[in-house]
VEXMARGU-804131 format. One line per 4 residues: number of its first residue (from 1); their letters; for each residue x, z, y of N, C-alpha, C. Coordinates in nm, 4 decimals. Atoms other than C-alpha are relative to their C-alpha. Example, Ala and Ser with C-alpha at 12.3 -4.5 7.8 and 13.67 -1.06 7.14 Angstrom:
2
1 = as = 0.0890,0.0000,-0.1190,1.2300,0.7800,-0.4500,0.0900,0.0000,0.1200 ~ -0.0820,-0.0060,-0.1190,1.3670,0.7140,-0.1060,-0.0770,0.0730,0.1090 $
***
This chain:
195
1 = mart = 0.0836,0.0000,-0.1182,0.0000,0.0000,0.0000,0.0890,0.0000,0.1258 ~ -0.0812,0.0133,-0.1206,0.1348,-0.1026,0.3422,-0.0197,0.1202,0.0919 ~ 0.0074,-0.1121,-0.0941,0.2175,0.1741,0.5900,-0.0504,-0.0505,0.1344 ~ 0.0465,0.0395,-0.1327,0.0402,0.1648,0.9250,0.1105,0.0290,0.1015 $
5 = refd = -0.1010,-0.0194,-0.1032,0.2568,0.1278,1.2335,-0.0310,0.1277,0.0769 ~ 0.0217,-0.1282,-0.0655,0.3047,0.4658,1.3983,0.0613,0.0070,0.1391 ~ -0.0549,0.0001,-0.1353,0.4445,0.3559,1.7349,-0.0472,-0.1230,0.0756 ~ 0.0380,0.1092,-0.0893,0.3694,0.1305,2.0311,0.1210,-0.0934,0.0136 $
9 = vsea = -0.1131,0.0945,0.0024,0.5892,-0.1793,1.9908,0.0480,-0.0327,0.1410 ~ -0.0415,0.0370,-0.1354,0.5859,-0.2758,2.3595,0.0736,0.1144,0.0700 ~ -0.0678,-0.1154,-0.0593,0.6837,0.0773,2.4639,0.1384,0.0201,-0.0618 ~ -0.1303,-0.0101,0.0673,0.9622,0.0873,2.2043,0.0950,-0.1068,0.0533 $
13 = lrka = -0.0828,0.1079,-0.0549,1.0895,-0.2486,2.3325,0.0461,0.0344,0.1414 ~ -0.0357,-0.0371,-0.1376,1.0810,-0.1223,2.6911,0.1127,0.1030,0.0010 ~ -0.1018,-0.1057,0.0049,1.2818,0.1891,2.6055,0.1322,-0.0518,-0.0574 ~ -0.1216,0.0578,0.0584,1.5287,-0.0039,2.3885,0.0687,-0.0915,0.1012 $
17 = timf = -0.0563,0.0892,-0.1022,1.5737,-0.2607,2.6674,0.0776,0.0801,0.1034 ~ -0.0689,-0.0852,-0.0980,1.6640,0.0146,2.9126,0.1318,0.0526,-0.0575 ~ -0.1215,-0.0509,0.0642,1.9151,0.1563,2.6649,0.1085,-0.1089,-0.0051 ~ -0.0963,0.1110,0.0043,2.0822,-0.1852,2.6119,0.0465,-0.0353,0.1417 $
21 = wrqg = -0.0290,0.0345,-0.1386,2.0671,-0.2502,2.9874,0.1024,0.0967,0.0576 ~ -0.0937,-0.1007,-0.0513,2.2510,0.0738,3.0645,0.1353,-0.0044,-0.0693 ~ -0.1228,-0.0175,0.0780,2.5079,0.0700,2.7847,0.0599,-0.1270,-0.0567 ~ -0.0481,0.1213,0.0637,2.5402,-0.2857,2.6617,-0.0365,0.0001,-0.1480 $
25 = yrdt = 0.0371,0.0147,0.1404,2.4801,-0.4149,2.3119,0.0941,0.0784,-0.0921 ~ -0.0976,-0.0598,0.0927,2.8011,-0.2976,2.1452,0.0056,0.1520,0.0090 ~ -0.0107,-0.1452,-0.0182,2.7954,0.0542,2.2917,-0.1302,0.0743,-0.0273 ~ 0.1271,-0.0631,0.0344,2.4367,0.1210,2.1838,-0.0147,0.0038,-0.1512 $
29 = smeq = 0.0118,-0.0152,0.1463,2.3981,0.2597,1.8329,-0.1463,0.0098,-0.0418 ~ 0.1346,-0.0164,0.0525,2.0910,0.2635,1.6106,-0.0473,0.1437,0.0183 ~ 0.0363,-0.1404,-0.0177,2.0979,0.6425,1.6306,-0.0512,0.0261,0.1418 ~ 0.0425,-0.0161,-0.1391,2.0736,0.6265,2.0100,-0.1359,-0.0645,0.0240 $
33 = lvka = 0.1275,0.0695,-0.0157,1.7889,0.3756,1.9894,-0.1148,0.0793,-0.0623 ~ 0.1010,-0.0818,0.0677,1.5986,0.5924,1.7423,-0.0352,0.1207,0.0865 ~ 0.0221,-0.1190,-0.0828,1.6429,0.8969,1.9663,-0.0721,-0.0348,0.1306 ~ 0.0583,0.0375,-0.1301,1.5534,0.7156,2.2922,-0.1456,-0.0431,-0.0123 $
37 = tgvs = 0.1351,0.0543,0.0149,1.2386,0.5537,2.1558,-0.0933,0.0904,-0.0791 ~ 0.0822,-0.0840,0.0852,1.1197,0.8176,1.9124,-0.0529,-0.0719,-0.1226 ~ 0.0428,0.0787,0.1167,1.0766,0.5469,1.6479,0.0936,0.0321,-0.1161 ~ -0.0840,-0.0285,0.1162,1.1996,0.6262,1.2985,0.0856,-0.1212,-0.0356 $
41 = rygf = -0.0868,0.1089,0.0449,1.4813,0.4227,1.1506,-0.0795,-0.0979,-0.0881 ~ 0.0836,0.0844,0.0867,1.2341,0.2950,0.8896,-0.0911,-0.0889,0.0848 ~ 0.0880,0.0769,-0.0880,0.9943,0.1903,1.1646,0.0725,-0.1129,0.0701 ~ -0.0801,0.1037,-0.0644,1.2700,0.0015,1.3445,0.0251,-0.1174,-0.0940 $
45 = yqef = -0.0326,0.1075,0.0939,1.3730,-0.1923,1.0372,-0.1235,-0.0785,-0.0420 ~ 0.1239,0.0680,0.0365,1.0115,-0.2687,0.9479,-0.0441,-0.0970,0.1090 ~ 0.0505,0.0805,-0.1122,0.9265,-0.4026,1.2943,0.1025,-0.1008,0.0522 ~ -0.0999,0.0824,-0.0680,1.2547,-0.5453,1.4253,0.1065,-0.0592,-0.0915 $
49 = gnkk = -0.1006,0.0527,0.0917,1.4748,-0.6089,1.1225,0.1314,0.0751,0.0096 ~ -0.1271,-0.0690,-0.0205,1.8033,-0.4790,1.2635,0.0295,0.0068,0.1499 ~ -0.0346,-0.0193,-0.1412,1.9780,-0.3942,1.5889,0.0102,-0.1331,0.0744 ~ -0.0168,0.1297,-0.0667,2.0649,-0.7551,1.6677,-0.1343,-0.0666,0.0256 $
53 = elfk = 0.1315,0.0606,-0.0193,1.7089,-0.8784,1.6150,-0.0773,0.0732,0.1087 ~ 0.0629,-0.0790,-0.1051,1.5816,-0.5939,1.8322,0.0558,-0.0408,0.1359 ~ -0.0644,0.0377,-0.1261,1.8326,-0.6865,2.1022,-0.0494,-0.1358,0.0485 ~ 0.0492,0.1330,-0.0370,1.7204,-1.0500,2.0964,-0.1415,0.0089,0.0572 $
57 = rclq = 0.1364,-0.0191,-0.0524,1.3601,-0.9380,2.1459,0.0037,0.0653,0.1371 ~ -0.0139,-0.0657,-0.1304,1.4699,-0.7128,2.4305,0.0406,-0.1001,0.1080 ~ -0.0403,0.1033,-0.0958,1.6403,-1.0074,2.6016,-0.1198,-0.0854,0.0410 ~ 0.1186,0.0813,-0.0288,1.3209,-1.2113,2.5732,-0.0987,0.0781,0.0869 $
61 = eysl = 0.0929,-0.0838,-0.0773,1.1073,-0.9238,2.7028,0.0499,0.0189,0.1435 ~ -0.0592,-0.0165,-0.1327,1.3467,-0.8668,2.9933,-0.0222,-0.1261,0.0830 ~ 0.0187,0.1271,-0.0695,1.3298,-1.2340,3.0841,-0.1442,-0.0170,0.0465 ~ 0.1426,0.0128,-0.0340,0.9491,-1.2303,3.0775,-0.0407,0.0949,0.1121 $
65 = skis = 0.0446,-0.0988,-0.0985,0.9144,-0.9147,3.2847,0.0785,-0.0033,0.1311 ~ -0.0836,-0.0104,-0.1199,1.2049,-0.9406,3.5298,0.0327,-0.1346,0.0657 ~ -0.0418,0.1288,-0.0549,1.2803,-1.3123,3.5737,-0.1168,-0.0972,0.0161 ~ 0.1106,0.0968,-0.0027,0.9642,-1.5106,3.4932,-0.0906,0.0102,0.1220 $
69 = pglk = 0.0869,-0.0054,-0.1190,0.7512,-1.3737,3.7817,0.0597,-0.0705,0.1220 ~ -0.0658,0.0676,-0.1110,1.0073,-1.4933,4.0371,0.0066,-0.1502,-0.0208 ~ -0.0044,0.1430,0.0310,1.0423,-1.8292,3.8614,-0.1363,-0.0646,0.0222 ~ 0.1360,0.0515,-0.0196,0.6654,-1.8716,3.8731,-0.0230,-0.0307,0.1471 $
73 = riaq = 0.0154,0.0224,-0.1446,0.6751,-1.8355,4.2512,0.0741,-0.1269,0.0427 ~ -0.0775,0.1194,-0.0349,0.9472,-2.1006,4.2770,-0.0709,-0.1255,-0.0519 ~ 0.0675,0.1157,0.0606,0.7571,-2.3343,4.0426,-0.1237,-0.0400,0.0799 ~ 0.1224,0.0283,-0.0750,0.4436,-2.3057,4.2576,0.0269,-0.0347,0.1463 $
77 = sdge = -0.0350,0.0242,-0.1396,0.6304,-2.3519,4.5856,-0.0026,-0.1490,0.0332 ~ -0.0061,0.1383,-0.0495,0.6008,-2.6671,4.7944,0.1416,-0.0381,0.0419 ~ -0.1377,0.0271,-0.0395,0.9728,-2.6395,4.8606,0.0398,0.0696,0.1283 ~ -0.0363,-0.0763,-0.1195,0.9725,-2.3903,5.1454,0.1163,0.0918,-0.0333 $
81 = ledl = -0.1210,-0.0785,0.0249,1.3144,-2.2292,5.1664,-0.0310,0.1501,-0.0023 ~ 0.0390,-0.1408,-0.0032,1.1415,-1.8980,5.2385,-0.0387,0.0498,-0.1395 ~ 0.0368,-0.0392,0.1365,1.0084,-1.8969,4.8794,0.1240,0.0279,-0.0844 ~ -0.1254,-0.0240,0.0720,1.3633,-1.9231,4.7457,0.0636,0.1309,0.0481 $
85 = rcff = -0.0503,-0.1265,-0.0549,1.4703,-1.6423,4.9782,-0.0733,0.1176,-0.0645 ~ 0.0811,-0.1073,0.0596,1.1845,-1.4299,4.8398,0.0386,0.0232,-0.1455 ~ -0.0417,-0.0138,0.1392,1.2919,-1.5020,4.4811,0.1281,0.0826,-0.0087 ~ -0.1278,-0.0720,0.0036,1.6474,-1.3824,4.5485,-0.0145,0.1423,0.0527 $
89 = smys = 0.0239,-0.1342,-0.0520,1.5214,-1.0885,4.7498,-0.0637,0.0882,-0.1070 ~ 0.0646,-0.0741,0.1091,1.2938,-0.9806,4.4618,0.1021,0.0352,-0.1079 ~ -0.1022,-0.0205,0.1023,1.5829,-1.0218,4.2179,0.0978,0.1097,0.0430 ~ -0.0948,-0.0985,-0.0525,1.8204,-0.8203,4.4389,-0.0611,0.1396,0.0026 $
93 = enia = 0.0676,-0.1293,-0.0078,1.5663,-0.5433,4.4947,-0.0203,0.0598,-0.1389 ~ 0.0200,-0.0459,0.1374,1.4927,-0.5222,4.1219,0.1290,0.0591,-0.0556 ~ -0.1289,-0.0501,0.0480,1.8628,-0.4789,4.0446,0.0361,0.1301,0.0718 ~ -0.0335,-0.1192,-0.0781,1.9135,-0.2292,4.3266,-0.0843,0.1198,-0.0449 $
97 = ehga = 0.0909,-0.1055,0.0452,1.6144,-0.0311,4.1980,0.0496,0.0677,-0.1272 ~ -0.0482,-0.0533,0.1274,1.7888,0.0163,3.8640,0.1466,0.0422,0.0058 ~ -0.1348,-0.0545,-0.0139,2.1153,0.1488,4.0010,0.1082,-0.0981,-0.0394 ~ -0.1162,0.0815,0.0352,2.4355,0.0161,3.8477,-0.0196,-0.0770,-0.1306 $
101 = ngcl = 0.0228,0.0729,0.1254,2.2685,-0.1503,3.5477,0.0236,-0.1495,0.0131 ~ -0.0151,0.1431,-0.0187,2.2938,-0.4966,3.7004,-0.1161,-0.0758,-0.0608 ~ 0.1011,0.0851,0.0637,2.1040,-0.7734,3.5181,0.0336,-0.0078,-0.1489 ~ -0.0264,-0.0004,0.1443,2.0662,-0.7532,3.1403,0.0496,-0.1358,-0.0486 $
105 = icnt = -0.0416,0.1333,0.0435,2.1046,-1.1308,3.1025,0.1450,-0.0262,0.0401 ~ -0.1372,0.0180,-0.0491,2.4189,-1.1441,3.3165,0.0965,0.0912,-0.0752 ~ -0.0844,-0.0937,0.0746,2.5586,-0.8343,3.1444,0.0281,-0.0523,-0.1402 ~ -0.0144,0.0522,0.1365,2.4983,-0.9949,2.8044,0.0916,-0.1215,-0.0017 $
109 = atei = -0.0881,0.1173,-0.0076,2.6641,-1.3206,2.9097,0.1451,0.0433,0.0105 ~ -0.1363,-0.0511,-0.0173,2.9687,-1.1189,3.0135,0.0501,0.0711,-0.1252 ~ -0.0411,-0.0797,0.1163,2.9748,-0.8852,2.7128,0.0123,-0.0842,-0.1269 ~ 0.0063,0.0740,0.1271,2.8819,-1.1254,2.4326,0.0706,-0.1346,0.0085 $
113 = getd = -0.0605,0.1321,-0.0155,2.9911,-1.4629,2.5694,-0.0334,-0.0892,-0.1168 ~ 0.0206,0.0897,0.1139,3.0379,-1.7050,2.2829,0.0375,0.0660,-0.1322 ~ -0.0363,-0.0685,0.1246,3.1249,-1.4386,2.0259,-0.1179,0.0108,-0.0959 ~ 0.1196,-0.0016,0.0849,2.7667,-1.4441,1.8968,-0.0912,-0.1116,0.0479 $
117 = mdvn = 0.0723,0.1187,-0.0443,2.5980,-1.7832,1.9138,-0.1510,0.0196,0.0027 ~ 0.1444,-0.0279,-0.0023,2.2487,-1.6472,1.8343,-0.0395,0.0615,0.1337 ~ 0.0290,-0.0673,-0.1264,2.2528,-1.4158,2.1341,0.0345,-0.0926,0.1155 ~ -0.0427,0.0925,-0.1047,2.4411,-1.6689,2.3460,-0.1038,-0.1093,0.0240 $
121 = sivr = 0.0990,0.1069,-0.0164,2.1709,-1.9303,2.2793,-0.1201,0.0484,0.0818 ~ 0.1096,-0.0548,-0.0810,1.9064,-1.6989,2.4301,0.0409,0.0021,0.1469 ~ -0.0506,-0.0048,-0.1376,2.1193,-1.6454,2.7417,0.0052,-0.1413,0.0579 ~ -0.0100,0.1388,-0.0470,2.1866,-2.0201,2.7693,-0.1369,-0.0596,0.0280 $
125 = diya = 0.1353,0.0510,-0.0196,1.8171,-2.0974,2.7331,-0.0588,0.0547,0.1302 ~ 0.0503,-0.0601,-0.1249,1.7281,-1.8547,3.0130,0.0693,-0.0630,0.1204 ~ -0.0736,0.0634,-0.1090,2.0011,-1.9996,3.2340,-0.0452,-0.1447,0.0211 ~ 0.0472,0.1385,-0.0114,1.8785,-2.3533,3.1586,-0.1346,-0.0048,0.0718 $
129 = klta = 0.1301,-0.0054,-0.0675,1.5246,-2.2578,3.2665,0.0160,0.0296,0.1484 ~ -0.0269,-0.0317,-0.1399,1.6569,-2.1024,3.5858,0.0531,-0.1218,0.0748 ~ -0.0616,0.1155,-0.0647,1.8700,-2.4066,3.6667,-0.1016,-0.1115,0.0212 ~ 0.1019,0.1059,-0.0110,1.5828,-2.6486,3.5987,-0.0995,0.0318,0.1113 $
133 = qfqh = 0.0945,-0.0378,-0.1062,1.3449,-2.4537,3.8241,0.0654,-0.0090,0.1373 ~ -0.0718,0.0130,-0.1272,1.6085,-2.4330,4.0972,0.0082,-0.1471,0.0411 ~ -0.0138,0.1431,-0.0321,1.6636,-2.8098,4.0752,-0.1322,-0.0593,0.0485 ~ 0.1305,0.0532,-0.0420,1.2918,-2.8929,4.0953,-0.0371,0.0524,0.1390 $
137 = fier = 0.0286,-0.0572,-0.1318,1.2572,-2.6562,4.3889,0.0806,-0.0721,0.1081 ~ -0.0868,0.0632,-0.1001,1.5544,-2.8098,4.5721,-0.0460,-0.1418,0.0303 ~ 0.0502,0.1368,-0.0219,1.4168,-3.1608,4.5206,-0.1220,0.0010,0.0921 ~ 0.1174,-0.0104,-0.0874,1.0874,-3.0536,4.6800,0.0425,0.0418,0.1409 $
141 = aqar = -0.0476,-0.0461,-0.1308,1.2744,-2.8735,4.9598,0.0697,-0.1124,0.0758 ~ -0.0652,0.1140,-0.0653,1.4825,-3.1840,5.0287,-0.1033,-0.1012,0.0492 ~ 0.1072,0.0920,-0.0412,1.1650,-3.3940,5.0429,-0.0679,0.0506,0.1277 ~ 0.0568,-0.0607,-0.1213,1.0421,-3.1523,5.3142,0.1030,0.0115,0.1118 $
145 = sevr = -0.1114,-0.0114,-0.0953,1.3799,-3.1716,5.4941,0.0334,0.1460,0.0318 ~ -0.0375,-0.1408,-0.0170,1.4375,-2.7977,5.4405,0.1412,0.0256,-0.0515 ~ -0.1347,-0.0127,0.0577,1.7577,-2.8433,5.2368,0.0753,-0.1293,0.0287 ~ -0.0821,0.1160,-0.0372,2.0425,-3.0756,5.3334,-0.0078,-0.1107,-0.1052 $
149 = qels = 0.0221,0.1159,0.0868,1.9858,-3.4229,5.1885,0.1260,-0.0435,-0.0754 ~ -0.1240,0.0493,0.0620,2.3523,-3.4937,5.1114,0.0454,0.0846,-0.1190 ~ -0.0365,-0.0856,0.1122,2.3707,-3.2095,4.8605,-0.0726,-0.0443,-0.1268 ~ 0.0614,0.0338,0.1283,2.3085,-3.2914,4.4949,-0.0900,0.1158,-0.0447 $
153 = afdl = 0.0951,-0.1040,0.0428,1.9984,-3.1040,4.3742,0.0502,0.0692,-0.1266 ~ -0.0497,-0.0607,0.1235,2.1551,-3.0508,4.0321,0.1193,0.0906,0.0286 ~ -0.1182,-0.0815,-0.0318,2.4893,-2.9280,4.1704,-0.0397,0.1281,0.0732 ~ 0.0459,-0.1161,-0.0748,2.3082,-2.6956,4.4087,-0.0719,0.0993,-0.0921 $
157 = svcl = 0.0694,-0.0893,0.0942,2.0943,-2.5577,4.1235,0.0999,0.0802,-0.0831 ~ -0.1049,-0.0709,0.0740,2.4094,-2.4701,3.9274,0.0657,0.1038,0.0915 ~ -0.0567,-0.0932,-0.0977,2.5516,-2.3094,4.2421,-0.0916,0.1219,0.0156 ~ 0.0950,-0.1107,-0.0150,2.2337,-2.0995,4.2775,0.0008,0.0920,-0.1219 $
161 = lgvl = -0.0139,-0.0837,0.1190,2.2711,-1.9822,3.9187,0.1225,0.0907,0.0156 ~ -0.1197,-0.0804,-0.0264,2.6219,-1.8662,4.0131,-0.0257,0.1079,0.1042 ~ 0.0363,-0.0988,-0.1019,2.4809,-1.6925,4.3206,-0.0800,0.1129,-0.0641 ~ 0.0809,-0.1001,0.0697,2.2273,-1.5154,4.0976,0.0900,0.0965,-0.0774 $
165 = qgva = -0.0925,-0.0848,0.0743,2.5086,-1.3891,3.8766,0.0851,0.0834,0.0948 ~ -0.0771,-0.0736,-0.0997,2.7094,-1.2916,4.1831,-0.0773,0.1185,0.0543 ~ 0.0848,-0.1088,-0.0486,2.4183,-1.0841,4.3122,-0.0040,0.1128,-0.1028 ~ 0.0059,-0.1010,0.1064,2.3939,-0.9076,3.9740,0.1290,0.0803,-0.0085 $
169 = vmar = -0.1297,-0.0686,0.0086,2.7656,-0.8262,3.9675,0.0232,0.0872,0.1231 ~ -0.0183,-0.0772,-0.1232,2.7738,-0.7157,4.3309,-0.0871,0.1250,-0.0010 ~ 0.0903,-0.1149,0.0052,2.4724,-0.4901,4.2778,0.0526,0.1040,-0.0982 ~ -0.0535,-0.0923,0.0992,2.6333,-0.3406,3.9703,0.1251,0.0708,0.0517 $
173 = sdfh = -0.1214,-0.0575,-0.0580,2.9502,-0.2788,4.1697,-0.0306,0.0888,0.1196 ~ 0.0443,-0.0908,-0.1052,2.7467,-0.0704,4.4163,0.0269,-0.0541,0.1400 ~ -0.0082,0.0564,-0.1338,2.7674,-0.3140,4.7086,-0.1205,0.0484,0.0799 ~ 0.1099,-0.0430,-0.0857,2.5558,-0.2021,5.0007,-0.1027,-0.1128,0.0114 $
177 = rdtl = 0.1077,0.1003,-0.0080,2.2190,-0.3786,5.0311,0.0184,-0.0954,0.1169 ~ -0.0226,0.0878,-0.1154,2.3126,-0.5111,5.3751,0.1026,-0.1071,-0.0321 ~ -0.1023,0.0971,0.0403,2.6178,-0.6808,5.2221,-0.0627,-0.1080,-0.0874 ~ 0.0693,0.0975,0.0846,2.4014,-0.8444,4.9551,-0.0897,-0.0908,0.0836 $
181 = rqyl = 0.0899,0.0771,-0.0857,2.1503,-0.9535,5.2186,0.0783,-0.1043,0.0797 ~ -0.0811,0.0920,-0.0787,2.4263,-1.1090,5.4298,0.0563,-0.1118,-0.0882 ~ -0.0493,0.0983,0.0973,2.5709,-1.2847,5.1232,-0.1046,-0.1084,-0.0227 ~ 0.1078,0.0956,0.0251,2.2348,-1.4480,5.0511,-0.0342,-0.0797,0.1255 $
185 = ttif = 0.0295,0.0698,-0.1259,2.1703,-1.5314,5.4167,0.1005,-0.1109,0.0250 ~ -0.1057,0.1004,-0.0193,2.5029,-1.7141,5.4354,-0.0211,-0.1199,-0.0918 ~ 0.0253,0.1093,0.0952,2.4227,-1.9187,5.1214,-0.1149,-0.0874,0.0484 ~ 0.1169,0.0771,-0.0428,2.0802,-2.0205,5.2527,0.0267,-0.0755,0.1303 $
189 = dmma = -0.0350,0.0691,-0.1241,2.2186,-2.1054,5.5953,0.0831,-0.1241,-0.0278 ~ -0.0821,0.1166,0.0364,2.4727,-2.3389,5.4334,-0.0839,-0.1102,-0.0640 ~ 0.0866,0.0969,0.0663,2.1970,-2.5071,5.2303,-0.0964,-0.0688,0.0965 ~ 0.1094,0.0465,-0.0846,1.9485,-2.5486,5.5136,0.0361,-0.1237,0.0806 $
193 = epe = -0.0133,0.1187,-0.0867,1.9008,-2.8788,5.6937,0.0081,0.0485,0.1439 ~ -0.0101,-0.0435,-0.1401,2.0216,-2.8335,6.0539,-0.1246,-0.0422,0.0780 ~ 0.1195,0.0312,-0.0783,1.7322,-2.8209,6.2973,0.0351,-0.0875,0.1192 $
***
């Protein structure tokens, strides 16, 4: 007879995500995850398989909760540069709100890199979605004459992905919010079509 689940999966994922976000994948043990979530080891293995599978789910959940809402705004934008500013502002505020944790996706790219292709493929997929949305946004912004026409939309989208990672690293390094704000203002000023 099958055992009934005795925990809330979404709550367990949320707590596990915070643990990975604070400590990284390698420095988080199953024992710590069991203690932080209150889920038994048996329950973890039944629901998630193992630590790596749990981590992959946490990455997906993080992307859905922390990155997708901002991407949705960009996707719905007519290409107003202010919408891109709002996306980066939301991203910066979210990171600042969580202290020195930075961004789980950026942290994972740095920690795991290409040493684990399963995890790396999730990070690459998220980065590809970000880059594609940035490119579509820039194309619309250029059509409105909000972004300089001579800049390649694709090259600029890759640059914005780098800016996103820079914001995550700077926030994790305890840069003052005014410094982050000035960093982003400078980037947008360089992109903007001169009036």
